[in-house]
C-alpha positions as CSV (number, residue, x, y, z in Angstrom):
1,M,0.0,-0.1,0.1
2,P,1.5,3.4,-1.1
3,K,2.4,5.7,1.9
4,P,-0.2,8.7,1.9
5,T,1.1,12.1,0.7
6,V,1.4,15.4,2.7
7,S,-1.5,16.9,0.9
8,K,-3.9,14.0,1.5
9,L,-3.0,13.9,5.1
10,K,-3.3,17.3,5.3
11,K,-6.9,17.3,3.9
12,K,-8.1,14.4,6.3
13,L,-6.6,16.4,9.3
14,D,-8.4,19.5,8.0
15,E,-11.7,17.5,8.1
16,I,-11.1,15.7,11.6
17,Y,-10.1,19.0,13.4
18,S,-13.4,20.8,11.8
19,K,-15.4,18.4,13.3
20,Y,-13.3,18.8,16.5
21,I,-13.7,22.6,16.6
22,R,-17.2,22.5,15.9
23,N,-17.9,20.0,18.5
24,K,-15.9,21.7,21.1
25,Y,-18.6,24.6,21.3
26,V,-21.7,22.7,21.0
27,D,-24.7,22.8,23.5
28,K,-26.4,19.8,24.9
29,D,-28.6,19.7,21.9
30,G,-25.6,19.9,19.4
31,Y,-25.8,23.5,18.2
32,C,-22.9,26.2,18.4
33,T,-22.9,29.9,17.8
34,C,-21.0,31.7,15.0
35,V,-18.6,33.6,16.5
36,T,-19.1,36.5,14.1
37,C,-22.8,37.1,13.6
38,G,-24.2,34.9,16.5
39,V,-26.2,32.8,14.6
40,K,-27.0,29.3,16.2
41,K,-27.2,26.2,14.1
42,H,-26.5,22.5,14.6
43,W,-22.8,21.9,14.2
44,K,-23.1,20.0,11.0
45,E,-24.4,23.3,9.6
46,M,-21.3,25.2,10.9
47,Q,-17.6,25.5,9.4
48,N,-14.5,25.7,11.2
49,G,-13.8,29.2,10.6
50,H,-10.0,30.5,10.8
51,Y,-9.0,34.3,11.7
52,I,-5.4,33.9,10.2
53,P,-5.9,32.0,6.8
54,R,-5.5,28.3,6.5
55,T,-2.3,28.9,4.0
56,H,-0.4,29.6,7.2
57,N,0.2,26.0,8.7
58,S,1.4,27.3,12.0
59,T,-2.0,28.6,13.0
60,R,-4.2,26.2,10.6
61,W,-4.6,23.7,13.6
62,Y,-4.4,25.9,16.4
63,D,-7.5,26.3,18.6
64,R,-7.2,30.1,19.6
65,N,-7.3,30.7,15.6
66,C,-10.1,28.4,14.9
67,H,-14.1,28.8,15.9
68,P,-17.2,27.8,14.7
69,Q,-18.7,30.2,11.9
70,C,-21.8,30.0,9.8
71,V,-21.2,29.5,6.0
72,S,-22.7,33.2,5.3
73,C,-20.0,34.7,7.6
74,N,-17.0,32.4,6.8
75,V,-17.5,32.1,2.8
76,F,-19.8,34.6,1.4
77,M,-18.7,37.4,4.0
78,K,-14.8,36.2,3.7
79,G,-14.7,35.7,7.4
80,R,-16.0,39.0,8.5
81,M,-12.6,39.7,10.0
82,D,-13.4,42.7,11.9
83,E,-15.9,40.9,14.0
84,Y,-13.7,37.9,14.3
85,A,-10.9,40.3,15.8
86,L,-13.4,41.8,18.3
87,F,-14.5,38.3,19.3
88,L,-11.0,36.9,19.9
89,V,-10.0,40.2,21.8
90,W,-13.3,39.6,24.0
91,T,-12.3,36.0,24.5
92,Y,-8.5,35.9,24.9
93,G,-7.6,39.3,25.6
94,Q,-5.9,42.0,24.0
95,G,-2.7,40.3,23.4
96,I,-4.5,37.6,21.0
97,L,-4.0,39.5,17.8
98,E,-0.3,40.0,18.3
99,E,-0.1,36.2,19.3
100,L,-1.8,35.1,16.2
101,H,0.1,37.4,13.7
102,K,3.5,36.2,15.3
103,K,2.6,32.5,15.4
104,K,1.9,32.6,11.7
105,S,5.3,33.6,10.8
106,E,6.6,30.5,12.5
107,I,8.2,28.0,10.0
108,F,6.1,25.0,10.1
109,P,7.1,22.3,7.6
110,L,4.5,19.4,7.6
111,K,5.9,15.8,7.9
112,T,4.0,12.8,7.3
113,F,4.4,11.4,10.7
114,W,3.2,14.5,12.3
115,L,0.2,14.8,10.5
116,E,-0.5,11.2,11.2
117,E,-0.3,11.8,14.7
118,Q,-2.6,14.8,14.7
119,I,-5.3,12.7,12.7
120,K,-4.9,9.8,15.5
121,Y,-5.3,12.4,18.3
122,Y,-8.1,14.4,17.0
123,S,-10.0,11.4,15.7
124,E,-9.7,10.2,19.5
125,L,-11.2,13.4,20.6
126,I,-14.2,13.4,18.5
127,R,-15.4,9.9,19.2
């Protein structure tokens, strides 16, 4: 069996991590709230929104950068970055934006073994 590629593992981790983030914020009925507009929807109807874009691997799977967003905010309104920034500061304090912008600059080469470990870890968390 061929060894999985980094890009396939990255896609798999994105899928599992998205489920983890959305489930991290669910209420007892399986609903979570969009951090930028406040709409409440079932976690399966929400997305994993990123303040720092996913192109930066160092923050792509970083919990303080990832929160539930509705499709409207995350896709059609391009993340509503002003509202997202306000949510982050309210939730984590004044230093969060600087922290995320500093972290996004970190060199973060993706290795197959690391991706496989993360997939295993987050798969266990969402069971």
